[in-house]
C-alpha angles and dihedrals in degrees: 000000000000121000117288117251103165129023137180115221127212122179141191117287090245105068095202090063092067106026095109094040091051091054090052091048092052092048094049093045092051092050090051096044094247119148115221120208122205122189123221093271094052092043092054094041093057099029090238126181129200112269141150106313093001121104115188133198087018122166115238106276119205091196097068119115097234143355111229115205125196100187148062133288093291092058091043091053090050089054092048091052092051092050099037114140093015133102093243112119122215113228110191136193110197119243095152138082101275109352095194090168094048122117096215137003125252093257089060095052100123095050090040093054090051091053091049096047097046093042095244100152143094126244128237122188117220128204125219140207111238122205130179117221134169087273095054135263120335129192122216117199089180111021152321115230125196108190144156121264120254112274095014129113125283111281128236111210129176131184135200131197119206089349096307118114112228106172142016115180139169113228141088097311145273138290129209111197137186119222089262090051096043091092092061131054091349092056090050087056091055093258123146126269110242120205117238109262094040110129108229145044138251130235118203136167125241113231094333119202089223140087092213105048108122133183116246131206110217130200117256095247095049115115114229126206121185115202124201106214092169126110090236135057116262128218120245116211126185115201088342095310120115107238103166146310139276108224122223108279093013130123130225119204121210132184137190117236126190127225099012097143141015129221128188122237130188112253110276095009111137136201089242092053089050091049092051093046098047100040094039087057091051091052094061 
């Protein structure tokens, strides 16, 4: 990567979590001649004022060199959605619980900021699952969940690939996950972990009332249809955000799309190293 000249900044939803880190980022950026851009939300959140190398109330610019995230997976996913289908990489320093998508951990912030601001990182393209709801198309970099509402009856959800139905199960719902998202909700369902770079997606059931329900890895060009055979509408969530509902008897179509987002990785850092680091940490 070439040296960074302009960067967008996104931070954790709790401002106090990143106040000190943000000050260090601004100081380093100023010393390196990098201009930082903060949208209206970030400007208000941190009470920022325009200054040398700091642009406030800035619209999201798709021509910046990098998007620097100080936050957890939720903030990282927000950045990926903003910069979907662009060449802007997301470089993340973890201030969340797990931060599986993060480039570096919080204790490596100073070195991490230097890598981000001088452009010393490698690029990894991420796919997404795209679904069409009544509110338009939504992209999931982690997963799409179709699940029953709290307090309502057990759901019955079926899915078909390329027009052939493969499973119909009573339970809490169904999850469709990308390789990057396979370590989240899908893993909690007993689904397989998929290495980044694998072409395809995984379908798994949420709390199935069955001894035979099994997760399935589908090919990237397979067409997926999710059928709501319940008597009630089901919620549809994309990367943990509610985006609509699937009415009783209705069908939701989902498709896998390559190269929808870009994350930054430190040179030589592998998916397997990330897997060992993050899940080793959780085991303590």
